BALUM-756825 format. One line per field, with one value per atom (N, C-alpha, C): residue in one letter; z, x, y negated; chain. Coordinates in steps of 0.2 Angstrom, whole numbers, plus 5000, padded with zeros to 4 digits. Atoms other than C-alpha are relative to their C-alpha. Example, Ala and Ser with C-alpha at 12.3 -4.5 7.8 and 13.67 -1.06 7.14 Angstrom:
REM BALUM-756825
residuo [a,a,a,s,s,s]
up [5000,5039,5000,4999,5036,5003]
east [5004,5062,5004,4996,5068,4996]
north [5006,5022,4994,5006,5005,4995]
cadena [A,A,A,A,A,A]
***
This chain:
REM BALUM-756825
residuo [q,q,q,v,v,v,q,q,q,l,l,l,v,v,v,e,e,e,s,s,s,g,g,g,g,g,g,g,g,g,l,l,l,v,v,v,q,q,q,a,a,a,g,g,g,g,g,g,s,s,s,l,l,l,r,r,r,l,l,l,s,s,s,c,c,c,a,a,a,a,a,a,s,s,s,g,g,g,r,r,r,t,t,t,f,f,f,d,d,d,s,s,s,y,y,y,a,a,a,m,m,m,g,g,g,w,w,w,f,f,f,r,r,r,q,q,q,a,a,a,p,p,p,g,g,g,k,k,k,e,e,e,r,r,r,d,d,d,f,f,f,v,v,v,a,a,a,a,a,a,i,i,i,s,s,s,w,w,w,n,n,n,g,g,g,g,g,g,s,s,s,t,t,t,y,y,y,y,y,y,a,a,a,d,d,d,s,s,s,v,v,v,k,k,k,g,g,g,r,r,r,f,f,f,t,t,t,v,v,v,s,s,s,r,r,r,d,d,d,n,n,n,a,a,a,k,k,k,n,n,n,t,t,t,v,v,v,y,y,y,l,l,l,q,q,q,m,m,m,n,n,n,s,s,s,l,l,l,k,k,k,p,p,p,e,e,e,d,d,d,t,t,t,a,a,a,v,v,v,y,y,y,y,y,y,c,c,c,a,a,a,a,a,a,n,n,n,d,d,d,g,g,g,v,v,v,y,y,y,s,s,s,s,s,s,s,s,s,y,y,y,y,y,y,r,r,r,e,e,e,w,w,w,g,g,g,y,y,y,h,h,h,t,t,t,w,w,w,g,g,g,q,q,q,g,g,g,t,t,t,q,q,q,v,v,v,t,t,t,v,v,v,s,s,s,s,s,s]
up [5004,5815,4998,5002,5806,5001,5000,5809,4994,5005,5795,5001,4999,5795,4993,5005,5780,5001,4999,5777,4993,5006,5763,4996,5004,5758,5001,5000,5756,4994,5005,5744,4994,5005,5727,4994,5006,5710,4995,5005,5695,4997,5005,5685,5005,4995,5702,5002,4998,5711,5008,4992,5729,5000,4999,5736,5007,4994,5749,5003,4997,5761,5005,4995,5772,5003,4996,5786,5004,4996,5794,5005,4994,5811,5000,5000,5814,4996,5003,5808,4994,5006,5794,4994,5005,5783,4992,5006,5769,4998,5002,5768,4997,5002,5763,4993,5005,5747,5002,4997,5749,4994,5005,5741,5002,5000,5739,4997,5002,5739,5001,4998,5739,5000,4999,5744,4999,5001,5737,5004,4997,5746,4996,5003,5744,4995,5005,5734,5003,4998,5737,5000,5000,5741,4994,5006,5725,5000,5001,5721,4996,5004,5715,4997,5002,5715,5005,4995,5723,4998,5002,5724,5003,4998,5727,5006,4994,5743,4998,5002,5734,4995,5004,5723,4993,5006,5708,4995,5004,5702,5002,4998,5702,4995,5002,5698,5001,5001,5693,4998,5002,5691,4994,5007,5673,5001,4999,5680,5001,4997,5687,4996,5004,5674,4997,5004,5667,5005,4996,5681,5008,4993,5698,5000,4999,5703,5007,4993,5718,5001,4998,5726,5007,4993,5742,5002,4997,5753,5006,4995,5763,5006,4995,5773,5005,4996,5779,5002,4998,5781,4998,5002,5770,4992,5006,5754,4997,5003,5742,4995,5006,5730,4997,5004,5718,4996,5004,5710,4996,5004,5696,4995,5004,5684,5003,4996,5697,4997,5003,5692,5006,4994,5703,5002,4998,5701,5004,4996,5711,5007,4993,5726,5004,4996,5740,5006,4994,5756,4998,5003,5751,5006,4994,5762,4997,5001,5762,5003,4997,5766,4999,5001,5768,4998,5003,5759,5001,5000,5762,4994,5007,5744,4997,5003,5740,4993,5006,5726,4997,5002,5715,4998,5003,5709,5006,4994,5727,5002,4998,5726,4998,5003,5717,5004,4996,5730,5007,4993,5748,5004,4996,5755,5000,5000,5750,5005,4995,5764,5006,4993,5782,5004,4996,5789,4996,5004,5784,5005,4997,5788,5002,4998,5794,4995,5005,5778,5000,5000,5772,4994,5005,5763,4994,5006,5745,4997,5004,5737,4995,5006,5720,4997,5002,5715,4992,5008,5697,4999]
east [5005,5509,5000,5000,5508,4993,5006,5495,5001,5000,5489,4996,5004,5483,5000,5001,5477,4999,5001,5477,5000,5001,5475,4994,5006,5457,4998,5003,5446,4995,5004,5435,5004,4996,5441,4995,5004,5433,5003,4998,5433,5005,4994,5449,5006,4995,5458,5004,4996,5471,5001,4999,5474,5006,4995,5488,4998,5002,5483,5007,4995,5496,4998,5002,5496,5006,4994,5508,4999,4999,5513,5004,4996,5519,5003,4997,5529,5007,4993,5546,4999,5001,5539,4997,5004,5532,5003,4996,5545,5000,5002,5540,4993,5006,5523,4998,5004,5514,4995,5005,5502,4995,5006,5485,4996,5004,5473,4993,5007,5454,4996,5005,5439,4993,5007,5421,4995,5005,5407,4994,5006,5391,4995,5004,5380,5003,4996,5393,5005,4995,5406,5007,4993,5424,5004,4996,5434,5008,4993,5452,5002,4998,5461,5007,4993,5480,5003,4995,5494,5007,4994,5512,5004,4997,5525,5005,4995,5537,5005,4995,5550,4999,5003,5540,5002,4998,5546,4995,5007,5528,4995,5006,5513,4994,5006,5495,4994,5005,5480,4993,5006,5461,5000,5001,5456,4997,5003,5446,5004,4995,5461,5006,4994,5475,5001,4998,5484,4998,5002,5476,5003,4998,5482,5007,4994,5499,5002,4999,5504,5008,4993,5521,5001,4998,5530,5007,4993,5545,5001,4999,5551,5003,4996,5562,4996,5005,5547,4994,5005,5535,4993,5006,5523,4999,5002,5513,4996,5003,5506,4995,5004,5492,4999,5001,5493,4994,5006,5476,5000,5001,5475,4993,5006,5461,4994,5006,5448,4994,5007,5430,4996,5004,5415,4999,5001,5414,5006,4995,5430,4998,5002,5421,4999,5000,5423,5004,4996,5431,5006,4994,5449,5003,4996,5458,5006,4994,5476,4999,5000,5479,5007,4994,5494,4999,5000,5497,5007,4994,5510,5004,4997,5514,5002,4997,5517,4998,5003,5505,4996,5002,5502,4992,5007,5485,4996,5004,5479,5000,5000,5483,4993,5005,5467,4993,5005,5456,5001,5000,5451,5002,4998,5454,5008,4992,5473,5004,4998,5475,4998,5002,5476,5000,5000,5478,4997,5004,5467,5001,5000,5468,4992,5007,5452,4997,5003,5449,5001,5000,5450,4995,5006,5435,5003,4998,5438,4993,5006,5424,5002,4998,5425,4993,5006,5412,5000,5001,5406,4999]
north [5002,4693,4993,5008,4677,4997,5004,4663,4995,5004,4652,4994,5007,4633,4997,5004,4625,4993,5007,4606,4997,5004,4593,5000,5001,4595,4993,5007,4580,4999,5001,4571,4996,5003,4567,5000,5000,4561,5006,4996,4572,4997,5002,4572,4998,5002,4568,5006,4995,4578,5001,4999,4586,5005,4994,4596,5003,4997,4609,5003,4998,4615,5006,4994,4631,5002,4998,4632,5007,4993,4649,4999,4998,4653,5007,4993,4668,5000,5000,4674,5005,4995,4686,4997,5003,4673,5002,4999,4676,5008,4993,4695,5001,4999,4691,4997,5004,4687,4996,5004,4673,4998,5000,4670,4993,5005,4656,5003,4998,4660,4993,5005,4648,5003,4999,4649,4994,5007,4637,5003,4998,4637,5005,4994,4652,5004,4996,4661,5004,4996,4674,4997,5002,4671,5002,4998,4671,4998,5001,4673,4993,5007,4656,5001,4999,4660,5004,4997,4670,4999,5000,4670,5005,4994,4684,4997,5002,4683,4995,5004,4674,4995,5005,4663,5002,4997,4673,5001,4998,4678,4996,5003,4668,5003,4997,4674,4995,5005,4663,5003,4999,4665,4995,5004,4660,4993,5006,4646,4994,5005,4637,4999,5000,4641,4994,5007,4626,4994,5006,4615,5000,4998,4623,5003,4997,4627,5003,4998,4638,5000,5001,4636,5002,4999,4640,4998,5002,4634,5005,4995,4649,4997,5003,4637,4996,5004,4627,5004,4995,4643,4996,5004,4634,5002,4999,4638,4995,5006,4625,5002,5000,4623,4994,5006,4609,5000,4999,4605,4994,5006,4594,5001,5000,4589,5003,4997,4593,4999,5000,4597,5001,4999,4597,5007,4992,4616,5003,4998,4617,4998,5001,4611,5006,4994,4624,5000,5000,4628,5005,4996,4634,5004,4996,4648,5002,4996,4654,5007,4994,4671,5005,4997,4683,5008,4993,4700,5003,4997,4713,5000,5000,4712,5006,4994,4730,5001,5000,4730,4993,5006,4715,5000,4999,4722,4998,5002,4718,4993,5007,4700,4996,5003,4697,5001,4997,4705,4998,5002,4700,5005,4995,4717,5001,5000,4715,4996,5005,4702,5001,4998,4704,4994,5006,4687,4994,5006,4671,4994,5007,4653,4999,5002,4644,4996,5003,4635,4993,5008,4617,4998,5001,4609,4996,5004,4602,4998,5001,4592,4995,5005,4584,4998,5004,4571,4999,5001,4569,4992]
cadena [A,A,A,A,A,A,A,A,A,A,A,A,A,A,A,A,A,A,A,A,A,A,A,A,A,A,A,A,A,A,A,A,A,A,A,A,A,A,A,A,A,A,A,A,A,A,A,A,A,A,A,A,A,A,A,A,A,A,A,A,A,A,A,A,A,A,A,A,A,A,A,A,A,A,A,A,A,A,A,A,A,A,A,A,A,A,A,A,A,A,A,A,A,A,A,A,A,A,A,A,A,A,A,A,A,A,A,A,A,A,A,A,A,A,A,A,A,A,A,A,A,A,A,A,A,A,A,A,A,A,A,A,A,A,A,A,A,A,A,A,A,A,A,A,A,A,A,A,A,A,A,A,A,A,A,A,A,A,A,A,A,A,A,A,A,A,A,A,A,A,A,A,A,A,A,A,A,A,A,A,A,A,A,A,A,A,A,A,A,A,A,A,A,A,A,A,A,A,A,A,A,A,A,A,A,A,A,A,A,A,A,A,A,A,A,A,A,A,A,A,A,A,A,A,A,A,A,A,A,A,A,A,A,A,A,A,A,A,A,A,A,A,A,A,A,A,A,A,A,A,A,A,A,A,A,A,A,A,A,A,A,A,A,A,A,A,A,A,A,A,A,A,A,A,A,A,A,A,A,A,A,A,A,A,A,A,A,A,A,A,A,A,A,A,A,A,A,A,A,A,A,A,A,A,A,A,A,A,A,A,A,A,A,A,A,A,A,A,A,A,A,A,A,A,A,A,A,A,A,A,A,A,A,A,A,A,A,A,A,A,A,A,A,A,A,A,A,A,A,A,A,A,A,A,A,A,A,A,A,A,A,A,A,A,A,A,A,A,A,A,A,A,A,A,A,A,A,A]
***
């Protein structure tokens, strides 16, 4: 089983950038698709982005397309979320998660993921 630890969150002004990292332990990281979700206060946890096991396919929520980029380095057991042109509405706790990757339709849904990190706070000031 893989364990996930996010880092890289913080406070940034609107228009700024942050890069989140998700480090995985375990030897099966490169067999999983990986996803990023976020949860703002008082709201449900929403899909942000996902990447296939080999990085060949990426998926994004409409709200972040063109601003966020998901990538992975399987040699380092790490997945990244580069966030540019940040907006106050991007403020949330960001989570990474692991998906067995059998069905890409599951990448957009929480139920498709079996392992979650503890989350990292991203705050965007206006």
